[in-house]
Every structure is written in C-alpha cells, then in structure tokens.
C-alpha angles and dihedrals in degrees: 000000000000125000096261093050091048091047091049093050092048093049094043090056090057103046121083098219134079134196125222143182122206123190113215111219121213089252090058095256118142119224117191106222099172138014128167122246093255088073090071092049092051101040104024089229124116121233091256090057094064094068093035090059095044107249141300095322092070090058098043122103105254095241090051097053091096089058093055092041088057091047090051093050090051091049094047088054088057101258126125116236144191119206137170120215142145128256131197111228126216088263091054093252117144114231131179121228132191105209121203109192134178127187125221114215120219108214091196093049095039092223144074107290102175139025118206123187155137128236122204123205104232097168094119093052092045091051089056096040102046096061088051091054093049091048093048091048091048095055115097118247104258093206093050092049092050092048090056094058 
C-alpha cells in the first residue's frame, strides 16, 4: 500500500461521513456501485451488503421510511435534496444520518441515471439536540400563564 492509500484509509476511518454512488436502472431499481469505507464503520454492513439487502430502505428506521421516499421522489424528478433520518446498524444501534444527494440526468435516457451523495453521521448532535427540544416543548408558555391570571 502506498502512502496516499494508507493516508486515505486512516482519514476515512476517523471522519463521520461516507460518499456513495447509485446507478438508477430503467425499472427504477437502485444499484450501489461505490461507497467509501466509512459506510462500514457507521452501519456495520460491508459494501456488498447494500445491494444484497436491496437499497437504503432496508437500513432505514421504519418510521423514517417516508422521509427517504420523499427524498427519492425529489431526486428522481431531477432535484438535489438534503434529508435527515435514522438507520438501524448491523448491531441494532439506531444512528442519525444527514443525507446530501444529487441526481445525474441522462440526456439519452431522458431520466435520472445516477444519484451521488454523502451521508453524515449526526447521531451525537441529535442526542444532544432532541432532549433540548423536548424540554423546550414541555415548558409552559409564560405569556399564556400570565394572561390567565
């Protein structure tokens, strides 16, 4: 292994994002052609496992599937999109991803033929943010309580 390959592997193990490339078949099927090594560290699944399990929907937390379906509809219409959703890792851990996705239009095919993107693991941020949201929503509205006096 040369210096640059070793450096890339070392850096990719420490970052909390991965890049991917899906080919969109004429029948609407998604085939993952490339994903960076960090995918394995975040999900626990090897690259080969992505296509064996179908595609993203098999990893997505069931309640968040509509979020990903909406993102896919947007992408297939030719628009870039950013979405946040949860996945279930191979070890049954729930992790949050922020998915930045961009479609590539095939002029000859007259449709989206590829989806490129990066997904950032935002689990740590969400674990800090969600309790704050619940606390804020649980606090009584001070103005409303003073109006009732």
